[in-house]
C-alpha positions as CSV (number, residue, x, y, z in Angstrom):
1,A,-89.0,-35.9,-18.5
2,T,-91.8,-34.5,-16.3
3,P,-93.2,-36.6,-13.3
4,E,-96.4,-37.5,-15.1
5,A,-94.5,-38.5,-18.3
6,I,-92.1,-40.8,-16.5
7,L,-94.7,-42.3,-14.2
8,D,-96.9,-43.1,-17.1
9,V,-94.1,-45.1,-18.7
10,V,-93.3,-46.9,-15.5
11,V,-96.9,-47.9,-15.0
12,Y,-97.1,-49.2,-18.6
13,V,-94.0,-51.4,-18.1
14,V,-95.2,-52.7,-14.7
15,C,-98.7,-53.5,-16.2
16,R,-97.0,-55.5,-19.0
17,L,-95.1,-57.5,-16.3
18,E,-98.2,-58.1,-14.3
19,A,-99.9,-59.5,-17.4
20,T,-97.2,-62.2,-17.6
21,G,-98.0,-63.4,-14.1
22,L,-94.3,-63.0,-13.1
23,L,-95.1,-59.8,-11.1
24,T,-97.6,-60.6,-8.5
25,A,-99.9,-58.2,-6.6
26,G,-98.2,-56.6,-3.6
27,M,-94.7,-57.7,-4.7
28,P,-92.3,-54.9,-3.4
29,G,-90.2,-53.0,-5.9
30,G,-87.1,-50.8,-6.0
31,A,-86.2,-48.0,-8.3
32,G,-82.9,-46.3,-9.1
33,F,-83.6,-42.6,-9.9
34,P,-81.1,-40.0,-11.3
35,S,-81.3,-37.6,-8.3
36,V,-80.1,-37.2,-4.8
37,I,-82.8,-39.0,-2.8
38,R,-83.6,-38.0,0.7
39,A,-86.4,-39.7,2.6
40,G,-87.9,-40.8,-0.7
41,H,-87.9,-37.3,-2.2
42,A,-85.9,-36.1,-5.2
43,M,-83.6,-33.3,-4.2
44,T,-81.9,-32.6,-7.6
45,A,-82.9,-32.8,-11.2
46,T,-79.8,-32.3,-13.4
47,Q,-81.0,-34.6,-16.2
48,L,-84.7,-34.2,-15.5
49,D,-87.5,-31.6,-15.6
50,P,-87.1,-29.1,-12.7
51,S,-90.5,-30.0,-11.4
52,W,-89.0,-33.2,-10.0
53,I,-87.1,-31.2,-7.3
54,G,-88.8,-31.9,-4.0
55,A,-91.2,-34.5,-5.5
56,P,-92.0,-37.5,-3.2
57,V,-90.8,-40.0,-5.8
58,Q,-91.2,-43.1,-3.6
59,A,-94.8,-42.2,-2.5
60,M,-95.7,-41.3,-6.1
61,L,-94.5,-44.7,-7.3
62,E,-96.3,-46.5,-4.5
63,Q,-99.5,-44.8,-5.3
64,R,-99.4,-45.4,-9.0
65,L,-98.1,-49.0,-8.8
66,G,-100.1,-50.1,-5.8
67,R,-97.2,-51.8,-4.1
68,P,-94.4,-51.0,-1.6
69,M,-91.4,-49.3,-3.2
70,L,-87.9,-48.1,-2.2
71,V,-86.2,-45.4,-4.2
72,L,-82.5,-44.5,-4.2
73,N,-80.0,-42.7,-6.4
74,D,-79.4,-44.7,-9.6
75,A,-75.6,-44.9,-9.2
76,D,-76.1,-46.1,-5.7
77,A,-78.4,-48.8,-7.0
78,A,-75.8,-49.9,-9.5
79,G,-73.2,-50.0,-6.8
80,V,-75.3,-52.2,-4.6
81,G,-75.8,-54.6,-7.6
82,E,-72.1,-54.8,-8.4
83,L,-71.1,-55.4,-4.8
84,A,-73.7,-58.1,-4.3
85,H,-73.3,-60.0,-7.6
86,G,-70.7,-58.3,-9.8
87,A,-67.2,-56.8,-10.0
88,G,-67.2,-55.7,-6.3
89,Q,-68.4,-59.0,-4.8
90,G,-66.5,-59.9,-1.7
91,Q,-64.6,-56.6,-1.6
92,S,-64.5,-55.3,2.0
93,G,-62.5,-52.1,1.6
94,V,-63.3,-48.8,0.0
95,V,-65.0,-49.3,-3.3
96,L,-65.8,-46.5,-5.8
97,L,-68.2,-47.1,-8.7
98,L,-68.6,-44.6,-11.5
99,T,-71.4,-44.8,-14.0
100,L,-70.6,-43.2,-17.3
101,G,-73.6,-42.3,-19.4
102,T,-75.7,-39.1,-19.8
103,G,-73.8,-37.9,-16.8
104,I,-71.2,-39.3,-14.3
105,G,-72.8,-41.1,-11.4
106,S,-70.9,-42.2,-8.4
107,A,-71.4,-44.6,-5.5
108,L,-69.0,-45.1,-2.6
109,F,-68.9,-48.2,-0.2
110,I,-66.8,-48.5,2.9
111,G,-66.7,-52.0,4.3
112,G,-69.7,-52.9,2.2
113,Q,-71.8,-50.0,3.5
114,L,-73.1,-47.5,1.1
115,V,-72.4,-43.8,1.6
116,P,-75.5,-42.5,-0.2
117,N,-75.8,-39.6,-2.7
118,L,-72.2,-39.0,-3.5
119,Q,-72.2,-36.5,-6.4
120,L,-68.6,-36.7,-7.8
121,G,-69.8,-36.0,-11.3
122,H,-70.3,-32.4,-10.2
123,V,-66.9,-31.7,-8.9
124,K,-65.2,-28.8,-10.8
125,F,-62.9,-30.1,-13.5
126,H,-61.2,-27.6,-16.0
127,G,-63.6,-25.0,-14.7
128,R,-66.8,-27.0,-15.3
129,D,-68.8,-29.8,-13.9
130,A,-66.8,-33.0,-14.6
131,E,-69.7,-34.7,-16.2
132,S,-70.2,-31.9,-18.7
133,R,-66.7,-32.7,-20.1
134,L,-66.3,-36.4,-19.6
135,S,-69.6,-38.3,-19.6
136,R,-70.5,-40.5,-22.6
137,A,-72.9,-37.8,-23.8
138,A,-70.1,-35.1,-23.5
139,R,-67.6,-37.2,-25.4
140,T,-70.1,-37.5,-28.2
141,R,-70.9,-33.8,-28.1
142,R,-67.3,-32.8,-28.1
143,N,-66.5,-35.4,-30.9
144,I,-63.2,-36.5,-29.3
145,G,-61.5,-39.9,-29.6
146,W,-60.7,-42.4,-26.9
147,K,-57.1,-41.3,-26.4
148,R,-58.0,-37.6,-25.7
149,W,-61.0,-38.6,-23.6
150,G,-59.0,-41.2,-21.7
151,S,-56.3,-38.7,-21.0
152,E,-58.7,-36.2,-19.5
153,F,-60.7,-38.9,-17.6
154,N,-57.5,-40.2,-16.1
155,E,-56.9,-36.7,-14.6
156,L,-60.3,-36.9,-13.0
157,L,-59.6,-40.4,-11.7
158,T,-56.4,-39.0,-10.1
159,L,-58.5,-36.4,-8.3
160,Y,-60.9,-39.0,-7.0
161,E,-58.1,-41.2,-5.8
162,T,-56.5,-38.2,-4.0
163,Y,-59.8,-37.5,-2.2
164,L,-60.9,-41.0,-1.4
165,W,-58.1,-43.5,-1.7
166,P,-60.3,-46.4,-2.9
167,D,-59.2,-50.0,-2.9
168,L,-61.1,-50.7,-6.1
169,I,-62.6,-48.6,-8.8
170,I,-65.5,-50.0,-10.9
171,L,-66.6,-48.3,-14.2
172,G,-70.2,-48.9,-15.1
173,G,-73.0,-47.4,-17.1
174,G,-73.2,-47.5,-20.9
175,M,-69.4,-46.9,-21.4
176,A,-68.5,-50.1,-19.4
177,Q,-69.2,-52.0,-22.7
178,K,-66.4,-50.0,-24.3
179,F,-63.9,-50.6,-21.6
180,S,-61.4,-52.3,-23.8
181,K,-61.2,-49.2,-26.1
182,Y,-60.0,-46.8,-23.4
183,R,-58.5,-49.0,-20.6
184,K,-54.9,-48.5,-21.9
185,F,-55.2,-44.7,-21.4
186,L,-56.1,-45.0,-17.7
187,K,-53.5,-45.4,-15.0
188,T,-54.7,-45.7,-11.4
189,S,-53.3,-46.7,-8.1
190,A,-56.3,-48.8,-7.2
191,P,-57.3,-51.8,-9.4
192,L,-59.7,-50.6,-12.2
193,V,-62.3,-52.9,-13.6
194,A,-65.5,-52.7,-15.7
195,A,-68.8,-53.4,-14.1
196,A,-69.8,-57.0,-14.6
197,M,-73.5,-56.3,-15.2
198,G,-73.3,-53.0,-17.1
199,N,-76.6,-51.1,-17.1
200,T,-78.3,-54.1,-15.5
201,A,-76.5,-53.4,-12.2
202,G,-78.9,-50.6,-11.2
203,I,-81.9,-52.9,-11.8
204,V,-80.4,-55.6,-9.7
205,G,-79.4,-53.3,-6.9
206,A,-82.7,-51.5,-6.7
207,A,-84.6,-54.8,-6.6
208,R,-82.4,-56.2,-3.9
209,L,-82.8,-53.2,-1.6
210,G,-86.6,-53.0,-2.3
211,A,-87.0,-56.7,-1.3
212,N,-84.8,-56.2,1.8
213,A,-86.7,-53.2,2.9
214,A,-90.0,-55.1,2.5
215,R,-88.7,-58.0,4.6
216,A,-87.4,-55.6,7.3
217,S,-90.8,-53.9,7.4
218,G,-92.5,-57.2,7.7
219,A,-90.3,-58.2,10.6
220,T,-90.9,-54.9,12.4
221,H,-94.7,-55.3,12.0
222,A,-94.5,-58.9,13.3
223,R,-92.8,-57.7,16.4
């Protein structure tokens, strides 16, 4: 997953959309990216080629796609989508969203405001990164059932609640579709729900912020 390899795929997908006429020239975009994002640059590359570290992801996308772009952490993007249109809609307190997939992504909102780049998947759990034991990929690798996985994941949720005291916990990512299989093994103080949009949440959130950033930029230029 090197920069050129990923950018080539993104360009291919965007060109296909442009061919339909639905994606017009200059239309702004947003991208969720599996990294800590600071000022448009990737700061980490846990699931990517190390050459991404320090890369100006936002500028690279803008150059290759020929349109304004906004880039943010992929879990943050999913959280924005769920708060705007999904399971967190109308929630004004502390909301924690966890994406369970290749890793464990996390997004925290306080009064509807995003606290960016929270990396709860990397807290130490049983002597290792939490995501190395409890992500969807880790469950498959360890070949453990829902009961055992749920018991361990519940320990992790207890830690998160001790640290953050959320008013709502949303579980997203690929494992949100399996929520009914492990819900009974989880006991939390805060209400616990599955993401309403699943993996689509990140697309919705990134697009929403990309459009908002473009509107804000236009208003600034107008002044």
